[in-house]
C-alpha positions in Angstrom: -9.5 -15.5 -27.2 -9.5 -14.9 -30.9 -6.2 -14.8 -32.8 -6.9 -11.2 -33.8 -7.4 -10.1 -30.2 -4.4 -12.0 -29.1 -2.2 -10.4 -31.7 -3.5 -7.0 -30.6 -2.5 -7.7 -27.0 0.9 -8.9 -28.0 1.3 -5.7 -30.0 0.5 -3.7 -26.9 3.4 -5.6 -25.1 5.8 -4.8 -28.0 4.9 -1.1 -27.7 5.0 -1.1 -23.9 7.4 1.7 -22.7 7.6 -0.2 -19.3 8.4 -3.6 -20.8 12.1 -3.3 -20.0 11.3 -3.0 -16.3 10.5 -6.7 -16.1 14.2 -7.4 -16.3 14.7 -5.4 -13.0 12.9 -8.1 -11.1 13.9 -11.7 -10.0 10.7 -13.3 -11.1 10.6 -17.1 -10.8 10.2 -18.9 -14.1 6.8 -20.2 -15.1 5.0 -18.0 -12.5 2.5 -15.3 -13.3 2.5 -13.1 -10.3 -0.7 -11.2 -9.7 -0.1 -10.6 -6.0 2.2 -7.6 -6.0 -0.6 -5.8 -4.1 0.1 -8.1 -1.2 3.9 -8.7 -1.4 6.0 -7.2 -4.2 8.5 -9.1 -6.3 12.2 -9.0 -5.3 14.1 -6.4 -7.4 17.0 -8.2 -9.0 19.7 -5.8 -7.6 18.6 -5.9 -4.0 20.5 -9.1 -3.0 23.8 -7.6 -4.0 22.9 -4.4 -2.1 22.0 -6.4 1.0 25.3 -8.3 0.7 27.1 -5.0 0.7 25.2 -3.7 3.7 25.7 -6.9 5.7 29.2 -7.8 4.8 30.8 -4.4 4.3 28.8 -1.8 6.1 27.9 -3.8 9.2 30.6 -6.4 9.0 33.5 -4.0 8.5 32.3 -0.7 9.8 30.5 -2.0 12.8 29.1 0.8 15.0 30.8 3.4 12.8 28.2 2.6 10.1 25.7 4.9 11.7 27.9 7.9 10.6 30.1 6.4 7.9 27.2 5.0 5.9 24.5 7.5 7.1 22.4 4.8 8.6 20.8 7.3 10.9 19.5 9.3 8.0 17.8 6.4 6.2 14.2 7.1 7.5 14.3 10.6 5.9 16.2 9.5 2.8 13.7 6.7 2.1 10.8 8.8 3.1 11.7 11.5 0.6 12.0 8.9 -2.2 8.6 7.6 -1.3 7.3 11.1 -1.1 8.1 11.7 -4.8 5.7 8.8 -5.6 2.8 10.1 -3.5 2.9 13.8 -4.3 4.3 14.8 -0.9 6.3 17.9 -0.2 10.1 17.4 0.5 10.7 16.6 4.2 7.1 15.5 4.9 7.5 11.7 4.8 9.5 9.5 7.0 10.0 5.7 6.6 9.7 4.0 10.0 7.8 1.4 12.1 4.8 -0.5 10.8 1.6 0.8 9.2 -0.3 -0.1 12.3 2.0 1.8 14.6 2.0 4.8 12.2 -1.8 4.8 12.2 -1.7 5.1 15.9 0.8 7.9 15.7 -1.0 10.0 13.2 -4.5 9.4 14.5 -3.5 10.3 18.1 -1.8 13.4 16.8 -4.8 14.4 14.7 -7.2 14.0 17.6 -5.0 16.2 19.7 -5.3 18.9 17.1 -9.1 18.8 17.4 -9.7 18.6 21.2 -13.2 19.9 21.0 -14.4 17.2 18.7 -15.1 13.5 19.4 -15.9 11.6 16.2 -13.6 9.6 14.0 -15.3 8.7 10.6 -14.2 5.7 8.7 -15.8 3.1 6.3 -16.6 -0.5 6.6 -14.2 -1.3 3.7 -11.3 0.1 5.6 -8.5 -2.4 6.5 -9.3 -3.9 9.9 -6.0 -2.9 11.5 -6.8 0.8 11.0 -10.2 0.2 12.7 -8.7 -1.8 15.5 -6.3 1.0 16.2 -9.0 3.6 16.2 -11.2 1.6 18.5 -8.3 0.9 20.9 -7.2 4.5 20.9 -10.7 5.8 21.8 -10.6 3.4 24.8 -7.1 4.4 25.8 -7.9 8.2 25.6 -11.2 7.7 27.5 -12.4 11.1 26.5 -15.6 10.2 24.8 -14.3 9.6 21.3 -16.4 7.4 19.1 -15.6 5.6 15.8 -18.4 6.2 13.3 -18.4 3.4 10.7 -20.4 3.8 7.5 -20.7 2.2 4.1 -18.0 3.5 1.7 -20.5 5.3 -0.5 -21.9 7.1 2.6 -18.7 8.6 3.9 -19.4 12.2 2.7 -22.8 12.2 4.4 -21.2 11.2 7.7 -18.9 14.2 7.8 -20.6 16.6 10.2 -19.3 19.3 12.5 -18.7 17.0 15.4 -16.1 15.0 13.4 -12.5 15.4 14.4 -10.9 13.1 11.9 -11.9 11.3 8.7 -9.6 8.2 8.3 -9.9 6.2 5.0 -7.9 3.8 3.0 -7.8 5.2 -0.5 -8.1 1.8 -2.3 -10.2 -0.9 -0.7 -8.1 -3.9 0.0 -10.8 -6.4 -1.0 -12.6 -4.9 -4.0 -10.1 -2.3 -5.2 -12.7 0.4 -5.0 -11.0 3.8 -4.9 -12.1 6.9 -3.0 -11.8 10.4 -4.5 -9.0 11.7 -2.3 -9.3 15.4 -3.3 -13.1 15.6 -3.1 -13.3 13.9 0.3 -10.4 15.8 1.8 -12.1 19.1 0.7 -15.4 18.0 2.4 -13.6 17.0 5.6 -11.8 20.4 5.7 -15.1 22.3 5.0 -16.5 20.6 8.1 -13.4 21.5 10.2 -12.1 17.9 10.3 -8.7 16.6 9.6 -8.0 14.0 6.9 -5.9 10.8 7.2 -5.3 8.6 4.2 -4.0 5.0 4.2 -2.0 4.5 1.0 -1.2 0.8 1.4 -2.7 -0.1 -2.0 -1.9 3.3 -3.6 1.8 4.1 -3.2 3.7 2.8 -6.2 0.5 1.6 -7.9 -0.6 4.9 -9.5 0.0 8.6 -9.1 -1.0 10.1 -5.7 -1.0 13.8 -5.0 -1.2 14.3 -1.2 -0.1 17.9 -1.4 -2.5 18.7 -4.2 -5.4 17.1 -2.4 -4.6 19.0 0.8 -4.2 15.8 2.9 -3.3 16.3 6.6 -1.7 12.9 7.3 -1.1 9.7 5.5 0.4 6.2 6.1 1.4 3.3 4.0 3.5 0.2 3.8 6.7 -0.6 1.9 6.2 -4.2 1.0 3.4 -4.1 -1.6 3.8 -2.1 -4.8 7.1 -0.6 -3.5 8.7 -4.1 -3.4 10.6 -3.5 -0.1 10.4 -7.1 1.0 8.3 -9.0 3.6 7.6 -6.8 6.6 9.4 -3.8 5.0 9.2 -0.5 7.0 6.1 1.6 6.6 5.9 5.3 6.1 3.9 8.3 7.3 3.2 11.7 6.0 2.5 14.9 7.9 1.6 18.0 6.0 4.2 20.8 6.5 1.6 23.1 8.0 1.1 20.6 10.9 4.6 19.4 11.6 5.6 21.8 14.3 2.2 21.5 16.1 1.8 17.8 16.3 3.0 15.9 19.4 2.8 12.1 18.9 1.6 9.9 21.7 4.7 7.7 21.2 7.5 9.9 22.2 10.6 7.8 21.5 14.2 8.9 21.6 14.6 9.2 17.8 11.8 11.8 17.8 13.7 13.9 20.4 15.3 17.2 19.4 18.7 15.9 20.5 18.5 12.1 20.9 22.2 11.8 21.8 22.0 14.4 24.5 20.1 11.8 26.5 17.9 14.4 28.3 15.4 13.0 30.8 12.7 15.3 29.5 11.2 14.9 26.0 11.6 17.8 23.6 10.1 17.1 20.1 12.4 17.4 17.1 11.5 19.9 14.4 9.6 18.8 11.3 8.8 15.3 10.4 11.6 13.9 12.6 9.3 14.2 15.7 7.2 11.3 14.2 10.1 8.9 14.6 10.2 6.6 17.6 12.9 4.0 17.9 16.1 2.9 16.3 15.8 2.6 12.5 15.9 -1.0 11.2 18.9 -0.5 8.9 18.8 -3.8 7.0 15.2 -3.6 6.0 15.4 0.1 5.3 18.4 -0.5 3.1 16.4 -3.1 1.2 13.5 -0.8 0.7 15.9 2.0 -0.3 17.4 -0.2 -3.0 14.0 -1.4 -4.2 12.9 2.1 -4.9 15.6 2.4 -7.5 13.3 0.8 -10.0 11.0 3.8 -9.8 13.6 6.4 -10.6 12.8 6.7 -14.3 9.2 5.7 -14.1 6.4 8.0 -15.3 3.6 7.3 -12.9 1.0 8.4 -15.4 2.4 5.9 -17.9 2.3 3.3 -15.2 -1.4 4.1 -14.5 -2.2 3.8 -18.2 -0.7 0.3 -18.4 -2.4 -0.7 -15.1 -5.8 0.2 -16.6 -5.0 -1.6 -19.8 -4.1 -4.8 -18.0 -7.0 -4.8 -15.6 -9.5 -4.0 -18.3 -8.2 -6.9 -20.4 -8.5 -9.2 -17.4 -12.1 -8.3 -16.7 -13.1 -8.5 -20.4 -11.6 -11.9 -20.8 -13.0 -13.4 -17.6 -16.5 -12.2 -18.3 -16.5 -13.1 -22.0 -15.7 -16.7 -21.1 -18.7 -17.0 -18.7 -17.0 -19.1 -16.1 -19.1 -18.3 -13.1 -17.2 -15.4 -11.5 -18.9 -12.2 -10.3 -17.1 -8.9 -10.6 -16.6 -7.4 -7.1 -14.5 -4.4 -8.2 -16.0 -1.2 -9.7 -16.4 -1.5 -13.5 -15.1 2.0 -14.1 -11.3 1.8 -14.0 -11.1 5.3 -12.7 -12.9 4.1 -9.6 -10.5 1.3 -8.7 -6.8 0.9 -7.9 -4.5 -1.5 -9.6 -6.3 -4.7 -8.7 -9.4 -6.6 -9.7 -11.5 -8.8 -7.5 -14.1 -11.4 -8.3 -16.5 -13.3 -6.1 -16.7 -17.1 -6.1 -18.3 -19.2 -3.3 -15.2 -21.5 -3.1 -12.8 -18.7 -3.5 -10.1 -20.0 -1.2 -10.0 -23.4 -3.0 -10.0 -21.7 -6.4 -7.0 -19.6 -5.5 -5.1 -22.5 -4.1 -5.7 -24.4 -7.4 -4.5 -21.3 -9.4 -1.4 -21.1 -7.3 -0.6 -24.7 -7.9 -0.7 -24.0 -11.6 1.7 -21.1 -11.3 -0.8 -18.2 -11.3 -0.4 -16.4 -7.9 -3.1 -14.1 -6.6 -4.7 -14.2 -3.2 -8.0 -14.7 -1.3 -9.9 -12.5 1.1 -12.7 -13.8 3.2 -15.4 -14.7 2.7 -15.5 -15.1 -1.1 -13.0 -12.7 -2.8 -10.3 -13.8 -5.3 -8.0 -10.9 -5.7 -5.6 -10.1 -8.6 -3.1 -7.3 -8.5 -1.7 -5.8 -11.7 1.8 -4.4 -11.2 2.7 -2.8 -14.6 6.5 -3.0 -14.0 6.6 -6.7 -14.4 3.2 -7.9 -15.7 2.4 -8.1 -19.4 -0.8 -8.4 -21.4 0.4 -11.9 -22.5 0.6 -12.8 -18.8 -3.0 -11.7 -18.3 -4.2 -13.9 -21.2 -2.3 -16.9 -19.8 -3.7 -16.3 -16.4 -7.3 -16.2 -17.7 -6.7 -19.4 -19.7 -5.5 -21.1 -16.5 -8.4 -19.8 -14.5 -10.9 -21.0 -17.2 -9.4 -24.5 -17.2 -9.6 -24.8 -13.4 -13.2 -23.8 -13.3 -14.3 -25.9 -16.3 -12.6 -29.0 -14.9 -13.6 -28.2 -11.3 -10.0 -28.7 -10.3 -10.6 -26.4 -7.4 -12.9 -29.0 -5.8 -10.1 -31.2 -4.5 -9.7 -31.6 -0.8 -6.1 -30.5 -0.9 -7.1 -27.0 -2.1 -9.8 -26.6 0.6 -7.5 -27.0 3.6 -6.9 -23.5 5.1 -3.4 -22.4 5.9 -2.5 -19.8 8.5 -1.9 -17.1 5.9 -4.7 -16.9 3.3 
């Protein structure tokens, strides 16, 4: 890296309108964290908020907290806050359950809206849990549904008039490749199919416009770019035009029209509430609610501009040093999310060596080293230091130590 280019990147950091946001996060010293696309960083104010929820709301109010502190309304409150980040209409998002459970709920609801069709279209780059759910649901329903899997670039050709639902993850978890949400949704609708989007690697990473794209359903998680903590509640979206027609397969008491009437017969609630199932996890929802504060004054278009600047710098620096990595992500920044992936045969060992040196990314089998760029707490200087470390590890073959090749349970 030349001194001229380094000065230019440092100037970009000085002029960065999001630079002050770094102070909102409890980042460990001497760590460059490029894994916010897997688990977000702890927002600095969340521990105090959790202490309040635990010691005061739970500790002092006890059962009264459901009313006195509006615990019962947290799924809708948090859902609406997420909704602002994903272009959803008010009252169309609820925070609840896990992404996997929410995939089951929205896919079963969508299939029920297209009873005369039997095909679910998805792509081979989709996150496996979504595909597992789809496969399991077809077997559970036992009505002749099939899951049609195609290469990502062939999705539009697979949308025919026998398709009930097209279900895609907007940003590929391995490569960062990004689908064109609006164009694919329009094609699905033109064929009479419904559209489900998984926003696990989209929400909080760049502007999303579910309403503008005409999406029917969406799901996503709270622990990646939204920084809600390990295992944070997920969310789901149902377009307002569908809300009073869907009947989820999981008909839990919190989705009942009057849950505290304790009727023996299920009557679905109105609107998005019918997609709720069980008791809200108050502690984790409170953490996610607090974490979302950091987005209150963030311009998502500004966030996207910085994301592209960071990722373009990373790719340029890695490739200019000719250190043996092959770009796995799309080269066009408009065709990828907020992550960059490279291929390396010993990718797992390389990532473990990087982590030992304070640069944290992650690995996805068989050979992907993945780096997430979260503009709220990553700087251009961080990117340069990360590439310097990566270059050193590859030149010295530090990754070739046995200690870095031993696989852990979580990779």
